[in-house]
N, C-alpha and C positions, 0 to 999 in steps of 0.2 A: 487172397488179399495182399496187395503190397505192403511192404513195410514202408516207415515214415521216411526213412533215408531215401528210398527210391522216388517217392512221391515228391518229396522236397528238390531233389536231384532232378528229375523231370521238369519240374516248374522253373526251375533256375537256368536250365539249358535251353528252354524255350521263350516262356514270357518275361524272365529275368532278362535276357539277353536282349530282347525286343523293349523291353523297358528303358535299360541302360543307354540302348542306342539312340532313342528317342530324348531322354535326357540330355544326352551328348549334343545332339542334332538341335535343340532347344538352346542349349547353353551357347554353343557356337554361333547361332542366327542372332542371339540376344546381344553377344558380344561383337559381332560385326555389323551390327544394325548402322544405317547412313547416318542416324540422327547423334549417333555417340561419337562420330569422327572428331568433332570439336572438343570433346570431353577427352578424349585419350591424346589429342595433340597437346592439349595443354597440360596434361599431366606428364608426358613424355618430355617437355620441355623443361620441367622444372629443376631437374639437376644441372641444366646447361645455364641457367641464369646465377649471375654473381652479383651478390651483394657487396656494396662497398661499406656498409654500415657494420662494421665488425663488432662493434660495442651493443647493438641493438640483436645482433645474432646471439653473442654471449649471454645477454638478458634472457632472451627468448629460450635457450637451452637451458639455462638454469631454473627457469619457470617451469619449464617441462621435466625437470629432474634429469636431465641429459648432460653428459659432458659435450663442451664446446669442440667442434673440431676446427683446427686451423687449415685455413685454405693455402693450398698449393700457390705460391706465388712463381710465375715463369717470367 
């Protein structure tokens, strides 16, 4: 009879690898689904949006207990 280590090693080398590959493929398919394109495009444009209302930004930062960051003026 095989010891516990050998049994677990065999399981991890075969079915564990298959399971992790399936999990990765499912995650990749979910992330790149066509219906999420608009969501990801909107999220990607958030850092590029410029807020001209600095006072509102400071109040929002204080509300969330974060220090406000000064915008770089060019």
